[in-house]
C-alpha positions as CSV (number, residue, x, y, z in Angstrom):
1,M,-41.6,-20.4,-40.0
2,R,-43.7,-19.8,-43.1
3,Y,-45.9,-22.6,-44.5
4,L,-46.5,-20.9,-47.6
5,A,-44.5,-18.7,-49.7
6,A,-44.5,-17.9,-53.7
7,G,-42.0,-15.7,-55.7
8,I,-40.1,-15.0,-58.9
9,T,-35.7,-14.4,-59.0
10,L,-35.0,-13.0,-61.8
11,N,-31.7,-13.7,-64.1
12,Y,-29.1,-11.4,-65.9
13,A,-26.2,-13.5,-66.9
14,H,-23.4,-12.0,-69.4
15,N,-21.6,-14.7,-71.9
16,P,-23.0,-18.0,-70.5
17,L,-22.3,-19.6,-73.6
18,V,-19.5,-18.7,-76.1
19,F,-17.0,-20.1,-78.4
20,G,-13.3,-19.8,-78.8
21,R,-9.8,-20.8,-78.8
22,V,-8.3,-23.1,-76.5
23,N,-4.2,-21.7,-76.2
24,G,-1.3,-23.5,-76.4
25,D,-0.2,-22.6,-72.6
26,G,-4.1,-23.6,-71.7
27,S,-5.5,-20.5,-72.0
28,F,-8.6,-19.6,-73.8
29,S,-9.5,-17.3,-76.5
30,Q,-12.7,-16.0,-77.1
31,A,-14.2,-15.7,-80.5
32,T,-17.9,-15.5,-80.3
33,S,-20.5,-14.6,-78.0
34,V,-23.4,-17.1,-78.4
35,I,-25.4,-15.9,-75.9
36,E,-23.8,-12.2,-74.2
37,H,-27.5,-11.3,-72.6
38,Q,-29.0,-13.8,-70.8
39,F,-32.4,-12.4,-69.5
40,L,-34.4,-15.4,-67.4
41,G,-37.7,-15.7,-64.5
42,H,-37.7,-18.7,-62.1
43,V,-41.3,-18.5,-61.0
44,D,-41.7,-21.0,-57.6
45,I,-44.4,-21.7,-55.1
46,A,-43.3,-23.7,-51.6
47,G,-45.4,-25.5,-49.2
48,S,-44.4,-27.0,-45.4
49,F,-46.4,-28.7,-43.1
50,L,-45.5,-31.2,-39.8
51,D,-43.1,-28.5,-39.5
52,R,-40.4,-31.0,-41.2
53,V,-41.6,-31.1,-44.8
54,M,-41.5,-29.3,-47.5
55,I,-42.3,-29.2,-51.1
56,A,-41.6,-26.9,-54.2
57,G,-42.6,-26.3,-57.6
58,T,-39.7,-23.9,-59.9
59,V,-40.6,-22.9,-63.9
60,P,-37.5,-21.7,-65.3
61,I,-38.7,-18.9,-68.4
62,T,-36.7,-17.2,-70.8
63,F,-37.7,-13.5,-71.6
64,L,-34.8,-12.6,-73.8
65,E,-31.4,-13.8,-75.0
66,R,-28.8,-11.7,-77.1
67,G,-26.1,-13.2,-79.0
68,T,-24.1,-15.0,-82.2
69,A,-25.4,-18.5,-83.3
70,A,-22.4,-20.3,-84.5
71,A,-21.4,-24.1,-84.7
72,G,-25.3,-25.1,-84.9
73,A,-25.9,-23.1,-81.1
74,A,-28.0,-19.6,-81.2
75,P,-29.8,-17.8,-78.5
76,A,-33.1,-18.1,-78.2
77,N,-36.1,-16.3,-79.7
78,G,-38.5,-14.9,-78.2
79,V,-39.9,-15.9,-74.2
80,A,-40.0,-19.6,-73.6
81,A,-40.1,-21.4,-70.8
82,G,-37.2,-24.0,-69.4
83,D,-38.4,-27.8,-68.3
84,P,-40.2,-27.4,-64.7
85,R,-38.5,-28.4,-61.2
86,L,-40.0,-29.9,-58.3
87,G,-38.2,-29.9,-55.0
88,F,-38.9,-31.8,-51.4
89,W,-36.9,-31.4,-48.5
90,V,-37.2,-33.4,-45.3
91,R,-35.9,-31.8,-42.1
92,V,-34.1,-34.2,-40.1
93,F,-33.4,-31.9,-37.0
94,G,-32.6,-28.8,-36.3
95,Q,-34.1,-25.8,-37.1
96,P,-32.3,-23.9,-39.6
97,Y,-33.0,-20.3,-38.6
98,K,-32.6,-20.8,-35.5
99,S,-30.2,-23.8,-34.4
100,A,-26.4,-23.5,-34.4
101,V,-26.7,-26.6,-36.3
102,S,-29.4,-28.5,-38.9
103,L,-29.8,-30.9,-41.6
104,S,-32.2,-31.5,-43.8
105,L,-31.8,-34.1,-47.3
106,G,-33.8,-33.0,-50.2
107,A,-33.6,-34.0,-54.1
108,Q,-35.3,-32.3,-56.9
109,A,-36.8,-33.6,-60.5
110,W,-36.7,-31.5,-63.9
111,I,-40.3,-33.3,-65.9
112,P,-38.9,-32.9,-69.9
113,L,-41.4,-30.9,-71.5
114,R,-39.6,-31.2,-75.5
115,S,-42.1,-34.7,-75.1
116,F,-45.0,-31.8,-75.0
117,G,-43.5,-30.2,-78.1
118,V,-41.8,-27.6,-76.3
119,T,-37.8,-26.2,-76.9
120,S,-35.8,-23.6,-75.3
121,G,-35.3,-22.6,-78.8
122,V,-30.6,-23.6,-77.8
123,A,-30.2,-26.5,-80.5
124,L,-28.7,-29.1,-78.2
125,T,-26.8,-32.5,-80.8
126,S,-27.6,-34.2,-77.8
127,S,-29.7,-32.3,-75.7
128,D,-30.4,-32.7,-71.9
129,E,-33.8,-31.3,-72.4
130,G,-36.4,-33.6,-73.1
131,V,-35.3,-36.4,-70.5
132,L,-35.4,-36.6,-67.0
133,R,-32.7,-35.2,-64.9
134,V,-32.2,-35.5,-61.0
135,L,-30.2,-33.7,-58.6
136,P,-30.5,-35.1,-54.6
137,K,-29.1,-32.6,-51.9
138,L,-27.6,-32.2,-48.8
139,A,-28.3,-29.4,-46.7
140,L,-26.1,-28.1,-43.3
141,S,-26.7,-24.9,-42.6
142,G,-27.3,-22.5,-38.8
143,Y,-27.6,-19.7,-37.0
144,A,-25.7,-18.6,-34.0
145,K,-24.7,-14.9,-32.6
146,H,-26.0,-13.1,-35.6
147,I,-23.7,-15.5,-38.3
148,L,-25.7,-17.5,-40.4
149,W,-24.3,-20.2,-42.6
150,S,-25.0,-23.9,-44.7
151,F,-22.9,-25.8,-46.8
152,N,-24.4,-28.2,-49.6
153,A,-23.9,-30.9,-51.7
154,G,-25.2,-32.4,-54.4
155,F,-24.8,-35.0,-57.3
156,L,-26.6,-33.9,-60.7
157,Y,-27.8,-36.7,-63.0
158,R,-28.4,-35.6,-66.4
159,P,-27.1,-37.5,-69.6
160,A,-23.8,-36.3,-71.3
161,A,-24.3,-33.3,-74.5
162,R,-22.4,-31.6,-77.0
163,I,-23.0,-27.7,-77.6
164,G,-22.8,-27.1,-80.7
165,T,-20.8,-28.9,-83.9
166,G,-18.1,-29.2,-85.0
167,V,-15.6,-28.6,-81.7
168,T,-14.2,-30.3,-79.1
169,D,-14.9,-32.0,-76.0
170,D,-13.0,-29.5,-73.4
171,G,-15.1,-27.1,-72.4
172,S,-18.3,-27.9,-74.9
173,T,-19.8,-30.9,-73.2
174,V,-22.0,-31.4,-70.7
175,G,-23.0,-34.1,-67.7
176,S,-24.0,-35.5,-64.5
177,E,-21.8,-33.0,-61.9
178,L,-20.7,-32.7,-58.3
179,Q,-22.0,-29.8,-57.3
180,L,-21.1,-28.1,-53.9
181,G,-22.3,-24.6,-52.0
182,A,-20.9,-22.8,-49.4
183,A,-22.7,-19.8,-48.0
184,V,-22.4,-17.1,-44.4
185,A,-23.6,-13.9,-44.0
186,Y,-24.3,-11.9,-41.3
187,A,-27.7,-12.2,-40.2
188,D,-30.1,-9.7,-37.6
189,M,-33.3,-12.0,-37.3
190,Q,-34.9,-9.1,-35.1
191,R,-34.6,-6.2,-37.7
192,R,-34.8,-9.0,-40.4
193,F,-32.1,-9.2,-42.5
194,A,-28.7,-10.8,-44.0
195,I,-26.0,-9.8,-45.6
196,G,-22.5,-12.2,-47.3
197,P,-21.1,-14.8,-50.1
198,E,-21.6,-17.2,-51.2
199,A,-20.2,-20.2,-53.3
200,V,-20.9,-22.5,-55.8
201,L,-18.6,-25.3,-57.7
202,G,-19.5,-27.9,-60.0
203,T,-17.6,-30.2,-61.6
204,Q,-18.1,-33.4,-64.3
205,V,-17.6,-36.5,-63.3
206,L,-19.7,-38.2,-65.6
207,G,-19.9,-37.3,-69.7
208,T,-17.8,-38.2,-73.0
209,D,-14.5,-40.0,-72.2
210,S,-12.6,-37.0,-72.2
211,T,-14.1,-36.0,-69.3
212,A,-11.5,-34.8,-66.5
213,P,-13.9,-33.8,-63.0
214,F,-11.9,-30.5,-61.0
215,T,-10.0,-29.5,-64.3
216,R,-10.3,-26.3,-65.7
217,N,-13.0,-27.7,-68.7
218,Y,-15.2,-29.0,-66.9
219,T,-15.7,-27.3,-64.1
220,S,-17.2,-24.0,-63.4
221,L,-17.5,-21.7,-60.0
222,E,-19.1,-18.8,-59.0
223,L,-18.6,-16.2,-56.0
224,L,-21.5,-14.4,-55.3
225,L,-22.0,-11.5,-53.1
226,G,-25.9,-11.0,-51.6
227,G,-28.3,-9.5,-49.1
228,H,-31.8,-10.1,-47.9
229,Y,-34.5,-8.3,-46.6
230,N,-38.1,-9.0,-44.8
231,I,-40.5,-6.5,-44.9
232,S,-43.3,-7.0,-42.2
233,N,-42.7,-10.1,-42.0
234,K,-44.4,-10.9,-45.6
235,V,-42.1,-10.2,-48.4
236,N,-38.8,-11.0,-48.9
237,V,-36.3,-9.1,-50.8
238,G,-33.1,-10.1,-52.1
239,L,-30.6,-8.9,-54.3
240,A,-26.5,-10.8,-55.5
241,G,-24.1,-10.0,-57.6
242,G,-20.8,-11.9,-59.2
243,I,-18.8,-13.5,-61.2
244,G,-17.7,-16.6,-63.0
245,L,-14.2,-17.8,-61.8
246,L,-13.8,-21.3,-63.9
247,R,-16.3,-21.7,-66.4
248,T,-18.2,-24.3,-68.5
249,P,-21.4,-24.5,-70.6
250,G,-24.1,-22.1,-68.5
251,T,-21.5,-20.3,-66.1
252,P,-21.6,-16.8,-67.3
253,D,-18.7,-14.1,-66.7
254,G,-20.6,-12.3,-64.8
255,R,-24.2,-12.4,-62.8
256,V,-26.1,-10.1,-61.6
257,L,-30.2,-11.8,-59.4
258,L,-33.5,-10.5,-57.9
259,R,-35.5,-11.8,-55.5
260,I,-39.4,-10.9,-55.1
261,G,-40.8,-13.6,-52.9
262,Y,-44.4,-13.3,-50.7
263,A,-43.8,-15.1,-47.4
264,P,-46.0,-14.1,-44.2
265,M,-45.5,-15.7,-41.2
266,K,-48.1,-16.2,-38.5
267,E,-48.7,-15.3,-36.0
268,E,-48.1,-17.5,-32.9
269,V,-44.8,-18.2,-34.8
270,K,-43.5,-14.9,-34.2
271,Q,-44.7,-15.3,-30.9
272,I,-41.6,-17.9,-30.4
273,L,-38.5,-14.9,-31.1
274,D,-35.8,-15.1,-29.8
275,R,-35.1,-10.9,-29.0
276,D,-31.5,-10.4,-27.3
277,E,-30.9,-13.9,-28.8
278,D,-29.7,-15.7,-26.2
279,G,-31.7,-19.2,-26.8
280,I,-34.3,-18.6,-24.7
281,L,-37.3,-17.4,-26.0
282,D,-39.5,-14.5,-25.2
283,A,-41.9,-15.6,-23.7
284,Q,-40.1,-17.4,-20.7
285,D,-37.3,-14.7,-20.4
286,A,-38.4,-12.5,-17.7
287,C,-34.7,-9.9,-19.5
288,P,-35.7,-10.4,-23.5
289,D,-34.1,-7.6,-23.9
290,D,-30.5,-8.1,-22.6
291,P,-28.4,-11.6,-23.4
292,G,-28.8,-13.8,-20.4
293,I,-28.4,-17.4,-18.9
294,A,-30.5,-20.0,-17.8
295,T,-31.7,-20.1,-14.4
296,D,-34.3,-22.1,-12.5
297,D,-35.9,-19.0,-11.2
298,A,-38.4,-17.6,-13.9
299,R,-37.5,-13.7,-12.6
300,T,-34.1,-14.2,-13.7
301,H,-34.5,-17.3,-16.4
302,G,-32.6,-15.3,-19.4
303,C,-31.0,-12.4,-17.3
304,P,-27.3,-10.8,-17.8
305,D,-24.5,-12.7,-16.2
306,R,-22.1,-9.6,-16.8
307,D,-18.7,-11.5,-14.4
308,R,-20.5,-15.1,-15.9
309,D,-20.6,-17.1,-12.3
310,G,-23.7,-18.2,-13.1
311,V,-25.3,-15.5,-10.9
312,V,-27.8,-12.8,-13.0
313,D,-26.9,-9.2,-12.5
314,K,-30.2,-8.5,-10.8
315,V,-29.0,-10.4,-7.6
316,D,-25.9,-10.5,-8.1
317,I,-23.6,-8.1,-5.0
318,C,-20.4,-8.9,-7.1
319,P,-21.9,-8.5,-10.9
320,D,-18.3,-7.5,-12.2
321,T,-16.4,-10.2,-10.2
322,P,-16.5,-13.5,-10.3
323,K,-17.8,-15.3,-7.1
324,G,-14.8,-18.1,-8.1
325,K,-14.2,-21.5,-6.7
326,R,-15.0,-20.5,-3.2
327,P,-18.0,-17.5,-2.7
328,D,-19.0,-15.8,0.2
329,E,-22.4,-17.4,1.4
330,A,-23.1,-14.3,3.3
331,R,-23.0,-11.8,0.0
332,L,-24.1,-13.5,-3.4
333,G,-22.5,-13.4,-6.5
334,C,-19.1,-12.8,-4.2
335,P,-15.7,-14.2,-4.0
336,L,-14.5,-14.8,0.0
337,G,-13.0,-11.4,0.4
338,D,-9.0,-11.0,0.6
339,K,-8.5,-7.4,2.8
340,D,-5.1,-7.4,3.2
341,G,-4.7,-8.3,-0.7
342,D,-1.8,-11.2,0.1
343,G,-4.1,-13.9,-1.8
344,V,-5.0,-15.1,1.6
345,L,-8.6,-15.1,1.5
346,D,-10.1,-13.5,5.0
347,P,-11.7,-17.2,6.6
348,D,-8.1,-18.8,6.4
349,D,-6.3,-15.5,7.0
350,L,-4.1,-15.6,10.3
351,C,-3.2,-11.8,9.8
352,V,-6.6,-10.7,8.3
353,D,-5.5,-6.9,8.0
354,V,-1.3,-7.9,7.2
355,P,-0.8,-8.8,3.8
356,K,2.3,-11.9,4.1
357,G,4.2,-10.1,1.9
358,D,7.8,-11.8,0.6
359,N,8.2,-13.9,3.4
360,P,5.4,-15.1,4.7
361,D,5.4,-16.6,8.1
362,P,5.8,-20.8,7.7
363,A,3.8,-21.5,11.0
364,K,0.9,-18.4,10.5
365,L,-1.1,-18.6,7.4
366,G,-1.5,-15.6,5.6
367,C,1.0,-13.4,8.3
368,P,4.8,-12.0,7.3
369,I,7.1,-12.9,9.8
370,G,7.4,-10.6,12.9
371,D,9.8,-7.9,13.9
372,R,8.8,-7.2,16.7
373,D,11.3,-4.4,17.4
374,K,10.3,-3.0,14.1
375,D,13.7,-2.0,13.0
376,G,13.6,-4.5,9.7
377,V,15.0,-7.0,10.8
378,L,12.7,-10.3,10.3
379,D,13.1,-11.8,14.4
380,P,14.1,-15.2,13.1
381,N,17.4,-13.4,11.8
382,D,17.3,-10.5,14.7
383,L,19.2,-11.4,18.0
384,C,17.7,-8.9,19.5
385,P,14.1,-9.3,18.7
386,D,12.3,-6.8,21.0
387,V,15.0,-3.9,20.8
388,H,15.9,-1.1,18.1
389,K,18.4,-1.9,16.1
390,G,18.7,2.3,15.8
391,E,20.6,4.9,14.2
392,H,24.3,3.0,14.8
393,P,23.5,-0.4,14.9
394,D,26.1,-3.3,15.7
395,P,27.9,-4.4,13.0
396,A,28.3,-7.5,15.1
397,K,25.5,-8.5,15.7
398,L,22.5,-8.3,13.7
399,G,19.6,-7.0,14.6
400,C,21.3,-5.1,17.7
401,P,21.7,-1.8,18.7
402,A,25.3,-0.9,19.2
403,G,26.8,-0.9,22.9
404,D,27.7,1.8,25.6
405,R,29.0,-0.5,28.2
406,D,30.6,2.4,30.0
407,K,27.6,4.8,29.1
408,D,30.3,7.6,28.4
409,T,28.0,8.2,24.8
410,V,30.4,6.4,22.7
411,L,29.3,4.0,21.4
412,D,31.5,0.3,21.8
413,P,32.2,0.1,18.1
414,V,33.9,3.9,17.5
415,D,34.7,3.9,21.3
416,A,38.8,3.7,21.6
417,C,37.8,3.2,25.8
418,P,34.5,1.0,25.5
419,D,35.1,0.3,29.4
420,T,36.2,4.1,31.1
421,A,33.9,6.2,30.8
422,G,35.4,9.1,28.7
423,A,33.8,11.8,26.6
424,P,33.6,12.2,22.7
425,D,36.6,13.5,20.9
426,P,36.9,14.2,16.9
427,D,40.2,12.1,17.9
428,P,39.4,8.4,16.8
429,K,42.3,6.8,19.3
430,K,41.0,9.5,22.1
431,N,37.1,9.4,21.3
432,G,35.5,7.9,24.5
433,C,38.8,8.2,26.6
434,P,39.5,9.9,29.8
435,G,40.4,13.9,29.1
436,Q,39.3,16.9,30.1
437,T,36.2,16.3,30.0
438,A,33.5,12.6,30.5
439,I,30.0,12.4,29.9
440,S,28.2,10.4,33.3
441,G,24.8,11.6,35.2
442,G,23.8,13.3,32.6
443,Q,26.8,16.3,32.1
444,I,29.5,16.6,30.7
445,K,31.6,16.4,33.6
446,I,35.5,18.7,33.6
447,I,38.7,17.5,35.5
448,E,39.0,21.4,37.0
449,P,36.9,24.1,37.6
450,V,36.5,27.1,35.2
451,F,38.4,29.8,36.5
452,F,37.1,33.6,36.6
453,A,39.0,37.0,37.5
454,T,37.8,38.2,40.6
455,N,34.4,39.3,40.8
456,K,34.3,39.3,36.9
457,D,32.7,37.1,34.1
458,V,36.5,37.0,32.5
459,I,37.3,33.6,31.6
460,L,41.1,32.7,32.1
461,K,43.4,31.8,30.1
462,R,44.1,28.8,32.2
463,S,40.9,27.9,31.6
464,F,40.9,27.8,27.9
465,P,41.8,24.1,27.3
466,V,39.1,22.4,29.5
467,L,37.3,25.0,28.0
468,E,38.2,23.9,24.7
469,S,37.3,19.8,25.7
470,V,33.8,20.5,26.1
471,A,33.6,22.5,23.0
472,N,35.7,19.2,21.4
473,T,33.0,17.0,23.0
474,L,29.9,18.5,21.2
475,K,32.0,18.6,18.2
476,A,32.1,14.6,18.4
477,A,28.6,14.1,19.8
478,P,26.3,15.8,16.9
479,S,23.0,14.3,19.0
480,I,23.8,16.0,22.1
481,K,21.5,18.9,20.3
482,K,21.2,21.0,23.8
483,V,23.4,21.9,26.4
484,A,22.3,24.9,28.9
485,V,25.9,26.5,30.4
486,E,25.0,27.1,34.7
487,G,26.7,28.8,37.1
488,H,26.9,28.4,40.2
489,T,28.0,30.3,43.4
490,D,28.2,30.0,47.5
491,N,26.2,31.5,49.8
492,R,28.6,34.6,50.9
493,G,27.7,37.6,50.0
494,K,24.1,39.3,48.1
495,A,22.5,36.6,46.5
496,A,21.1,39.1,44.1
497,Y,25.2,40.1,43.6
498,N,25.6,36.3,43.0
499,R,23.1,35.0,40.7
500,D,23.7,38.1,38.6
501,L,27.7,37.0,38.3
502,S,27.0,33.2,38.2
503,A,24.6,34.4,34.8
504,R,27.5,36.9,32.8
505,R,30.0,34.0,33.3
506,A,28.1,31.0,31.9
507,K,27.4,33.7,28.8
508,S,30.7,34.2,28.8
509,V,30.9,30.0,28.6
510,V,28.9,29.8,26.2
511,K,30.2,32.7,23.6
512,F,33.6,31.0,24.2
513,L,32.0,27.6,23.1
514,V,30.1,29.5,19.4
515,E,33.9,31.2,18.9
516,K,34.7,27.6,18.7
517,G,32.8,26.7,16.1
518,I,29.1,24.9,18.4
519,A,26.2,26.3,17.4
520,A,24.6,28.6,19.3
521,E,21.2,26.6,19.4
522,R,23.3,23.7,20.8
523,L,23.5,26.3,24.4
524,E,22.0,28.2,26.5
525,S,22.4,29.5,29.8
526,A,21.4,30.1,33.6
527,G,23.3,31.8,36.6
528,Y,21.4,30.2,40.1
529,G,23.6,32.5,42.3
530,P,23.9,30.5,45.7
531,D,20.6,28.7,44.8
532,K,22.2,24.9,44.2
533,P,24.6,24.3,46.3
534,I,26.0,20.5,46.1
535,S,28.2,20.9,48.7
536,E,27.9,22.4,52.5
537,N,28.8,25.8,52.5
538,K,30.5,25.8,56.2
539,T,33.4,24.6,55.6
540,A,36.3,26.5,52.6
541,K,36.2,23.0,50.9
542,G,32.4,23.2,50.8
543,R,32.4,26.9,48.6
544,E,34.8,25.6,47.1
545,K,32.7,23.1,45.3
546,N,29.3,25.6,45.5
547,R,31.4,28.4,43.5
548,R,30.9,26.3,39.5
549,V,30.3,25.8,35.8
550,D,28.2,22.3,35.1
551,F,28.0,21.8,31.4
552,V,23.9,19.9,32.1
553,I,22.8,18.3,29.2
554,V,19.5,18.9,28.3
555,D,18.1,17.2,25.0
556,P,17.8,14.6,24.7
557,A,16.1,14.7,28.0
558,Q,18.4,13.1,30.7
559,S,17.5,11.9,34.3
560,A,15.8,13.9,36.3
561,D,18.2,14.0,39.6
562,V,21.6,14.8,37.2
563,K,21.3,18.6,37.9
564,T,22.2,18.9,41.3
565,K,24.2,16.3,42.7
566,A,25.7,15.0,47.1
567,A,28.8,17.4,47.3
568,S,30.9,13.9,47.7
569,D,29.9,12.8,44.1
570,V,31.6,15.7,42.5
571,A,35.7,16.0,42.8
572,V,37.0,19.8,42.4
573,P,41.2,19.3,43.0
574,V,42.4,21.7,45.6
575,S,44.1,24.8,43.7
576,E,45.3,28.1,45.0
577,D,42.5,30.0,42.6
578,Q,40.5,28.8,43.8
579,S,40.6,29.7,48.0
580,D,38.4,31.6,50.2
581,E,41.0,34.2,49.6
582,G,39.6,37.1,47.9
583,K,40.4,40.5,47.4
584,K,42.2,42.8,50.9
585,G,39.9,46.5,49.4
586,K,42.1,49.0,50.8
587,H,44.4,46.9,53.1
588,H,46.0,44.1,50.7
589,R,49.7,44.4,50.6
590,K,52.0,45.2,48.1
591,G,55.7,44.3,47.4
592,K,58.7,46.0,46.8
593,H,57.8,46.3,42.3
594,G,54.3,47.0,43.7
595,K,52.8,43.6,42.2
596,D,49.6,42.1,44.2
597,K,50.7,39.5,46.8
598,A,47.2,38.3,46.8
599,E,47.5,37.8,42.7
600,A,47.0,34.4,42.4
601,A,43.4,35.3,44.6
602,D,42.4,37.4,40.6
603,A,41.3,33.8,40.3
604,G,37.9,34.5,41.5
605,D,35.7,33.2,43.5
606,S,32.4,34.2,43.3
607,G,33.4,37.5,45.4
608,G,31.0,37.1,48.3
609,E,33.2,35.2,50.8
610,S,34.0,36.7,54.6
611,K,37.2,38.1,55.9
612,A,37.7,35.4,58.3
613,D,38.0,32.9,55.3
614,A,39.7,34.9,53.1
615,K,42.8,35.4,56.6
616,A,42.7,31.6,56.7
617,A,43.2,30.8,53.1
618,A,45.9,34.1,52.7
619,K,48.0,32.3,55.3
620,A,47.7,29.0,54.2
621,K,48.9,30.7,50.7
622,R,52.3,32.5,52.2
623,K,53.5,29.2,53.8
624,A,53.3,27.4,51.1
625,L,55.5,30.5,49.5
626,R,57.4,30.1,51.9
627,H,58.0,27.1,51.7
628,E,58.7,27.0,47.7
629,K,61.2,29.9,47.8
630,R,63.5,27.5,51.1
631,K,63.4,24.1,48.6
632,A,64.8,26.8,45.8
633,K,67.1,28.8,47.9
634,K,68.5,24.8,49.2
635,A,68.9,23.9,45.7
636,S,70.9,26.2,44.5
């Protein structure tokens, strides 16, 4: 705010008055520059009072005019003063340099000097010098966020006049006119400068009979670009330049302005500055250098609020996150949390740590529909909600594993005999059906024993089919990752010898299975000799059951009671190759061809049976052979 100001504005204009000819197409062809160069000065002084009223006075001075006289008009000769102008302004509302919008009303009047014998040197047919001219005006202006703008409108009343003699009215008259002006600038009040464009338009509305408002020959338009700077809050300097697009007498084709003024600011005025331009004066602004918001707390009034939630950054625990419609009462400036990020705020979320997902539970806000067995089938659709569907789900029962009714490890959908225990088989028609092998009690059971040569680990050919069946079972059941091949004997003979023999026989079986395509890492072997009987060793039948090869499933782990079974649980068929008869040593008999009459004994028991048992078994065998010979002779 300034209470007193004075200065001078220097004004250079090029071709403000020219004579020429209007062509048939309406264009203008310049012929003579009556005033080619014009250098003027406007000396002004202004004062304000009541912080609302301003009175100003201006005297124009012509320092220099150069051109060619024509049609009774000529440039001024020497320095001459023009009619002084008095101005009166009243601010209606707002502050032009502080408020976003302000309104002022005013008027200007020219005092005619011709009545005192002073002329400008320009010959006028009906001069407007020496007569009263009046210009009432309205001015809108404002400042916000570094943008300084203004718009003004006025009506200049003056008598009509024609410039020159013997010329037409078009483009040669002046009269009462409507004046409009607009300007916009970037302004920095702290650094005291502004720069921007300005446009000034005037059009004759009253004049001669040929006057036509807003037409080419009766309208002028100038565009200017200017800047202002205040030095030390005392001296104003301004510079502007522009061109005339539409021209009537007095409007140049180019203009340059220079303004120098003395306009000191009072100390009390400087104290009400708003350095951060947030609308809160520095005296009340707790953060005068950082734009902020108004608060009821003097400690935060005018301080920044990055997230614009009404809580200033100084006290905002979440300065970059708006507090939202439901702020957290325990954390100032923060919204209520959503720990699982599912859009349901924690106080409402019944599953705070679990997102509700794509299938939320309508009965439990913020929770997904459950999947108790974690098999990917949601509980409302899962027919077995507490049992995982597993690697082989039942195609007929969503969420359920495929069943195994006969417990033979072959799942019902692929079990050709789902109600009868069998063993896996590569042939889909036999898969899970009884055959030479079956899975039961954690073992691969075989329908007949494995036969070895007596006291040797050589597998007899008659056992190849059953071992091949074991191999097929393992091929068809990849879920069986490990099988222990265990060799066992009865309790006759030396225990250490029997353990070694049974171990070698178990290794022979492993070797056979590997040769049939079973991976060696799926097999292991052990020999237990007489240590794990499954029946009594007091009878030939019991000892026959104890001489065996077991295929125990180790991985996946089986129940602990599967490795040793009661004798009644293992059915071993009566076979002449699994009798108690062994070698007779040096006293065995030979037939007429020298062959061993006890050849069947080579089928191999453990080699540890007693002589009494061997005799009983040999006697039974000879009896059976004689019976078969009599039947054959009778049939012949």
